[in-house]
C-alpha positions in Angstrom: 10.5 1.3 -19.8 8.3 -0.6 -17.3 5.1 -3.0 -18.2 2.9 0.1 -16.6 3.4 3.4 -15.8 2.5 3.4 -12.2 0.5 1.7 -9.2 -2.3 2.7 -6.9 -1.9 0.5 -3.8 -5.0 1.3 -1.2 -5.0 -0.1 2.2 -2.4 -3.1 1.6 -0.8 -5.7 4.0 2.8 -5.8 3.2 4.5 -7.9 6.2 2.3 -11.2 6.6 5.2 -12.4 8.3 4.8 -10.0 11.7 8.6 -9.7 11.5 8.7 -5.6 11.7 7.4 -3.4 14.1 4.3 -2.8 11.8 3.8 -6.3 10.8 3.6 -6.9 14.9 1.0 -4.6 15.2 -1.2 -6.6 12.8 0.3 -10.4 13.8 -3.1 -11.7 15.5 -5.2 -10.5 12.6 -7.7 -13.1 11.1 -6.8 -12.0 7.3 -3.0 -12.8 7.9 -3.6 -16.9 7.6 -6.5 -16.4 4.7 -3.9 -14.4 2.8 -0.6 -16.3 3.6 -2.1 -19.9 4.7 0.5 -22.5 5.8 3.6 -20.7 3.8 6.3 -21.9 5.8 8.4 -18.5 5.1 6.0 -15.6 5.2 9.0 -13.0 4.5 9.3 -14.5 1.1 8.5 -11.1 -1.1 5.5 -12.7 -3.3 3.8 -13.1 0.5 5.4 -10.0 2.3 6.2 -7.2 -0.2 7.9 -5.3 2.3 10.9 -7.8 2.0 11.2 -7.3 -2.1 13.8 -5.8 -4.0 11.9 -2.5 -4.9 14.1 -1.1 -6.9 13.4 0.3 -10.6 9.4 0.2 -9.7 7.4 3.0 -11.7 5.8 5.6 -9.6 3.2 4.6 -6.6 0.6 6.4 -5.1 -0.3 5.3 -1.6 -3.7 5.9 -0.5 -4.4 4.9 3.7 -7.2 6.1 6.2 -5.2 7.0 9.3 -7.7 5.1 11.2 -7.0 1.8 9.6 -5.7 -1.3 11.1 -2.9 -1.7 8.4 -2.0 2.3 8.7 1.7 1.5 10.3 2.2 -1.3 7.9 1.5 0.9 4.9 3.9 3.2 6.3 6.6 0.6 6.7 6.2 0.0 2.8 6.2 3.6 2.0 9.4 3.9 3.7 10.7 1.0 1.7 9.5 2.3 -1.2 11.3 5.7 -0.8 14.5 3.8 0.2 14.6 1.9 -2.9 14.4 5.3 -4.8 10.8 4.7 -5.9 8.7 7.9 -6.6 5.8 7.9 -4.3 3.1 10.1 -3.3 1.8 9.0 0.0 -2.0 10.5 0.8 -3.0 10.0 4.2 -6.8 10.6 5.0 -8.0 11.7 8.6 -10.5 10.0 10.5 -10.7 7.5 7.9 -10.9 3.8 8.6 -10.0 0.4 6.2 -11.0 0.5 2.9 -12.8 4.1 3.5 -12.8 4.9 -0.3 -15.4 1.9 -0.8 -17.9 3.9 1.5 -19.9 7.4 0.4 -18.1 9.5 2.5 -16.8 13.2 1.4 -13.7 11.6 2.7 -13.4 8.8 0.2 -15.0 11.1 -2.9 -11.6 13.3 -2.1 -9.6 9.9 -2.3 -11.1 8.7 -5.5 -10.9 12.2 -7.1 -7.2 12.4 -6.3 -6.3 9.0 -7.6 -8.3 9.5 -10.8 -6.3 12.6 -11.3 -3.0 10.9 -10.5 -3.8 8.2 -12.7 -5.0 10.9 -15.3 -1.4 12.3 -15.1 0.4 9.0 -15.3 -1.4 8.2 -18.6 -0.8 11.7 -20.0 3.1 11.3 -19.4 2.7 7.9 -21.2 1.0 9.4 -24.2 
C-alpha cells in the first residue's frame, strides 16, 4: 500500500547534474543553479530523481510538450520509471512548449482533461 495512489508529473527536471545525455542538453540552463544551488553532488536523488531507486512507486502519469526544453530529460525519467517496473502513462503533446498546460490553448485543455480523467480513475481504484 502506498501513501498515495499515483502521481502526475508535468515538465519536470530530473537530472540537475548534467550527467545523463538528456541532462547535458540542459546543463547551461539558468534554472539548474536556482534549484540545486552549490550542492556538491547533484547526482543525489533528492536533487536529480533520475538517479533514485524508483522501484515500488505507485502509477505515474507524465505529461510533456514535444517542444519543451526538458523533453529529453522527461523521456530519460520515463525510461527509468519503466525499468523500475513502475506503471507509467506517458503523454507527449505535439507542438507544445514548456508548461503548456498553463496556457489557454486547445492542446492544454486536452492535456488537463486527460490529467483529470487519469486522477479520477486512480481515485476510483482507491475507493
